[in-house]
C-alpha positions as CSV (number, residue, x, y, z in Angstrom):
1,M,187.8,49.6,148.7
2,P,184.1,49.7,149.4
3,T,181.8,48.4,146.6
4,P,179.2,50.8,145.3
5,P,175.7,50.1,146.7
6,G,173.9,47.6,144.5
7,A,177.0,46.7,142.6
8,P,177.3,43.1,141.3
9,P,179.4,41.1,143.8
10,L,182.8,40.1,142.9
11,E,183.6,36.4,143.0
12,P,185.8,35.5,145.9
13,A,189.4,34.4,145.1
14,A,190.2,30.7,145.3
15,I,193.7,31.4,146.6
16,P,194.1,32.0,150.4
17,R,194.5,35.7,151.1
18,H,197.8,35.4,152.9
19,L,199.4,32.7,150.8
20,W,201.6,35.3,149.0
21,L,203.1,36.4,152.4
22,V,203.8,32.9,153.5
23,A,205.5,32.1,150.1
24,L,207.5,35.3,150.3
25,V,208.9,34.6,153.8
26,V,209.6,31.0,153.1
27,G,211.1,31.8,149.8
28,A,213.3,34.6,151.2
29,V,214.7,32.3,153.9
30,A,215.4,29.6,151.3
31,W,217.1,32.2,149.0
32,V,219.3,33.5,151.9
33,A,220.2,29.9,152.8
34,A,221.1,29.2,149.1
35,A,223.2,32.3,148.9
36,A,225.1,31.4,152.1
37,A,225.6,27.8,151.0
38,T,226.9,29.0,147.6
39,A,229.3,31.5,149.1
40,L,230.6,29.0,151.7
41,T,231.0,26.0,149.4
42,D,231.8,27.9,146.2
43,D,229.8,25.1,144.5
44,T,228.7,26.3,141.0
45,I,225.9,23.6,141.0
46,L,224.0,25.8,143.5
47,V,224.2,29.0,141.4
48,P,221.2,28.2,139.2
49,N,219.2,27.6,142.4
50,L,220.2,31.0,143.7
51,I,219.4,32.7,140.4
52,I,216.0,31.0,139.8
53,L,214.7,31.4,143.3
54,G,215.9,35.0,143.6
55,T,214.5,36.2,140.3
56,F,211.1,34.4,140.4
57,L,210.3,34.9,144.1
58,V,208.9,38.4,144.2
59,P,207.1,38.2,140.8
60,V,205.4,35.0,141.8
61,C,204.4,36.3,145.2
62,T,203.1,39.5,143.6
63,L,201.0,37.3,141.3
64,L,199.7,35.3,144.3
65,F,198.7,38.6,146.0
66,V,196.8,39.8,143.0
67,L,195.0,36.5,142.6
68,S,194.1,36.4,146.3
69,R,192.0,39.6,145.9
70,P,188.3,39.3,145.0
71,H,187.9,39.8,141.2
72,E,185.8,38.8,138.3
73,A,187.4,35.4,138.0
74,H,186.7,34.8,134.4
75,V,190.4,34.0,133.7
76,R,191.2,30.4,134.3
77,T,194.3,29.4,136.2
78,E,195.8,27.6,133.2
79,T,195.3,30.8,131.2
80,L,197.2,32.8,133.8
81,L,200.0,30.2,133.8
82,L,200.2,30.5,130.0
83,G,200.3,34.3,130.3
84,F,203.2,34.1,132.9
85,L,205.2,31.7,130.7
86,A,204.5,33.5,127.5
87,G,205.4,36.9,129.0
88,G,208.7,35.5,130.2
89,T,209.6,33.6,127.1
90,A,208.0,35.0,123.9
91,G,207.7,38.5,125.4
92,V,211.4,38.7,126.5
93,V,212.7,37.1,123.3
94,L,210.6,39.3,121.0
95,S,211.6,42.4,122.9
96,A,215.3,41.6,123.0
97,V,215.6,40.7,119.3
98,T,213.6,43.8,118.3
99,E,215.7,46.1,120.5
100,I,218.9,44.8,119.0
101,Y,217.9,45.5,115.4
102,L,215.7,48.6,115.7
103,L,217.0,50.7,118.6
104,P,219.2,53.8,117.9
105,D,222.6,54.0,119.5
106,A,222.0,57.0,121.7
107,V,219.1,59.4,121.3
108,G,215.7,58.0,122.1
109,T,216.9,54.6,123.4
110,N,214.8,54.7,126.6
111,A,211.6,55.7,124.8
112,G,212.3,53.0,122.2
113,I,212.8,50.3,124.8
114,G,209.6,51.4,126.5
115,F,207.7,51.2,123.2
116,I,209.0,47.8,122.2
117,E,208.7,46.1,125.6
118,E,205.2,47.5,126.5
119,G,204.1,46.8,122.9
120,G,205.4,43.2,123.1
121,K,203.7,42.5,126.4
122,G,200.5,44.0,125.1
123,L,200.6,41.6,122.2
124,I,201.1,38.7,124.6
125,V,198.1,39.8,126.6
126,L,196.0,40.0,123.4
127,A,197.2,36.5,122.3
128,V,196.4,34.9,125.7
129,A,193.1,36.7,125.9
130,T,191.9,34.7,123.0
131,F,190.8,32.1,125.5
132,V,189.0,34.6,127.8
133,R,185.3,35.3,127.7
134,P,183.8,37.6,128.8
135,R,186.5,40.3,128.7
136,V,186.1,42.3,131.9
137,P,188.6,45.1,132.7
138,R,189.6,43.8,136.1
139,D,190.4,40.4,134.6
140,G,192.5,42.3,132.1
141,M,194.5,43.9,134.9
142,V,195.0,40.5,136.5
143,L,196.1,38.9,133.2
144,G,198.3,41.9,132.5
145,A,200.0,41.7,135.9
146,T,200.6,38.0,135.2
147,V,202.2,38.6,131.9
148,G,204.3,41.4,133.4
149,A,205.4,39.2,136.3
150,G,206.6,36.5,133.9
151,F,208.5,39.2,131.9
152,A,210.1,40.6,135.0
153,A,211.1,37.2,136.3
154,F,212.8,35.9,133.2
155,E,214.4,39.3,132.4
156,S,215.8,39.5,136.0
157,A,217.2,35.9,135.5
158,G,219.0,37.2,132.4
159,Y,220.5,40.2,134.3
160,A,221.7,37.8,137.1
161,M,223.3,35.5,134.5
162,R,225.0,38.5,132.9
163,V,226.4,39.5,136.3
164,L,227.6,36.0,136.9
165,I,229.6,36.1,133.6
166,D,230.9,39.6,134.0
167,H,232.1,38.9,137.6
168,A,233.2,35.3,137.3
169,D,236.6,36.1,138.8
170,D,235.4,38.8,141.3
171,H,232.9,37.6,144.0
172,P,230.1,36.6,141.6
173,V,227.7,35.4,144.3
174,L,227.8,38.8,146.1
175,S,227.2,40.6,142.8
176,I,224.2,38.2,142.0
177,I,222.7,38.8,145.4
178,Q,223.0,42.6,145.0
179,T,221.4,42.5,141.6
180,E,218.6,40.2,142.5
181,A,217.8,42.0,145.8
182,F,217.6,45.4,144.0
183,R,215.4,44.1,141.2
184,A,213.2,42.1,143.5
185,V,212.3,45.2,145.5
186,L,211.4,47.1,142.3
187,A,209.6,44.2,140.6
188,P,206.0,44.9,141.7
189,F,206.3,48.6,140.5
190,G,207.7,48.1,137.1
191,H,206.6,45.5,134.4
192,I,203.9,44.1,136.7
193,T,202.2,47.4,137.3
194,W,202.6,48.8,133.8
195,T,201.2,45.7,132.0
196,A,198.3,45.5,134.5
197,I,197.3,49.0,133.6
198,L,197.6,48.2,129.9
199,G,195.7,44.9,130.2
200,G,192.8,46.7,131.9
201,A,192.6,49.2,129.1
202,L,192.7,46.5,126.5
203,F,189.9,44.5,128.2
204,A,187.9,47.7,128.7
205,S,187.9,48.3,124.9
206,A,186.3,44.8,124.5
207,W,184.0,44.9,127.4
208,A,180.8,45.8,125.5
209,T,181.4,44.0,122.2
210,G,183.9,41.3,123.1
211,H,186.2,42.6,120.3
212,F,189.5,44.4,121.1
213,R,189.9,47.8,119.5
214,V,192.3,50.7,119.7
215,D,190.1,53.4,121.3
216,R,191.1,56.5,123.1
217,R,191.6,54.8,126.4
218,V,193.9,52.2,124.9
219,L,196.0,54.7,123.0
220,F,196.4,57.1,126.0
221,T,197.2,54.2,128.3
222,F,199.8,52.8,126.0
223,V,201.5,56.2,125.7
224,G,201.4,56.6,129.4
225,V,202.9,53.2,130.3
226,V,205.6,53.7,127.6
227,A,206.4,57.1,129.2
228,L,206.6,55.6,132.7
229,H,208.9,52.9,131.3
230,A,211.1,55.4,129.6
231,L,211.3,57.6,132.7
232,W,212.2,54.5,134.8
233,D,215.1,53.7,132.4
234,A,216.2,57.3,132.0
235,S,216.4,57.7,135.8
236,Y,219.9,56.1,135.9
237,G,221.4,58.7,133.5
238,W,219.6,61.6,135.1
239,A,220.7,60.5,138.5
240,I,224.4,60.6,137.3
241,R,224.0,64.2,136.0
242,V,222.1,65.4,139.1
243,S,224.7,63.7,141.3
244,E,227.6,65.4,139.4
245,G,225.8,68.8,139.8
246,L,225.2,68.3,143.5
247,G,228.8,67.3,143.9
248,G,230.1,70.5,142.5
249,E,231.2,69.1,139.1
250,G,228.9,71.5,137.3
251,W,225.4,71.1,135.8
252,T,225.2,69.9,132.3
253,L,222.2,69.2,130.0
254,G,222.3,66.1,127.8
255,W,220.3,63.1,126.7
256,P,220.2,60.7,129.7
257,D,220.6,57.6,127.5
258,T,224.3,58.2,127.1
259,S,225.1,59.6,130.6
260,A,228.1,58.0,132.3
261,W,230.6,58.9,135.0
262,V,233.5,61.0,133.9
263,G,236.5,59.5,135.7
264,T,236.1,57.3,138.7
265,P,233.3,58.2,141.2
266,T,234.2,58.3,144.9
267,G,232.3,56.8,147.8
268,A,230.5,60.1,148.3
269,D,229.6,60.3,144.6
270,L,228.1,56.8,144.7
271,T,226.2,57.5,147.9
272,R,224.7,60.7,146.4
273,F,224.0,58.9,143.1
274,Q,222.2,56.1,144.9
275,A,220.0,58.4,146.9
276,V,219.0,60.4,143.8
277,Y,218.5,57.3,141.7
278,D,216.3,55.6,144.4
279,G,214.3,58.8,144.8
280,M,213.6,59.1,141.1
281,L,212.6,55.4,140.9
282,A,210.3,55.9,143.9
283,V,208.5,58.8,142.2
284,V,208.0,56.8,139.0
285,A,206.8,53.8,141.0
286,A,204.4,55.9,143.0
287,I,202.8,57.3,139.8
288,G,202.3,53.9,138.3
289,L,201.0,52.4,141.6
290,V,198.5,55.2,142.1
291,W,197.4,54.9,138.4
292,A,196.8,51.2,138.8
293,L,194.9,51.5,142.0
294,R,192.7,54.2,140.5
295,R,192.0,52.1,137.4
296,W,191.1,49.1,139.6
297,R,188.6,51.1,141.5
298,A,187.2,52.9,138.4
299,Y,186.6,49.6,136.6
300,Q,184.4,48.4,139.5
301,I,182.4,51.7,139.5
302,D,182.0,51.4,135.7
303,R,180.8,47.8,136.1
304,W,178.1,49.0,138.6
305,R,177.0,51.8,136.3
306,A,176.7,49.4,133.4
307,A,174.5,47.2,135.5
308,H,172.5,50.2,136.8
309,P,172.2,52.7,133.9
310,H,171.0,56.2,134.9
311,P,167.7,57.3,133.2
312,S,169.5,60.2,131.6
313,D,171.9,57.7,129.9
314,S,169.1,56.0,127.9
């Protein structure tokens, strides 16, 4: 993205530009080797290695990619590390406990999860941002992406552990690999993107005064990321209903939170479902990615305008 003429230069990143790619390739090879070794030896000691490497690889590499881009660089490395750990520990625990006690059984579950998890990550961003001065929007997006990466990594580890328990007597390694591979592909477009968008809006609210406030941008951004999160989660139920309709089982309307297969789906049903489900997730991911990229560009333009006010603005 070209920088507007006369815009204050961004500070170069201290992390090598292609480190994320090297880490991704090396980590993927190590993960495949760990999966093969676990499957061949059936040694349970290797399972934590498989889970930890598989769930943390893509979020950490996404974080390295973000940090390797030129940015304002007012957020210290130790602050980002704190954000990653806080997002994955306090953020996940706070969201999980709140969801268990406050979510309804059926109607509105997806929206409720989106509200709780995005709100929880937003609170983590605000707490970690106590150590950040000045509060520049692009730094807010970097910190938000870091918190989202930590949340995604620890949450995926929980899903992998659940799969291990549920399939303890039925090829657990294969089930873990499938779960981790699917979530790894989607990781950059979910929590990481949504929290980056919200973090940018939060820091934009404090750009001029240094104090966070709930302005129009923060409110609309929060509603938007909650909606994206809800649509993401609802895609599974909608995909089932669409697949049933396309398969000739009839079209029905209903709340997607409670959608489930009636009977046992066939191979054709599952293939159709996967295609519809992947398509829906791709649409939601594209919306979030475009939104994040536009915000990243807009914050740089806003920074230039703040440094070079137009006569008509005074």
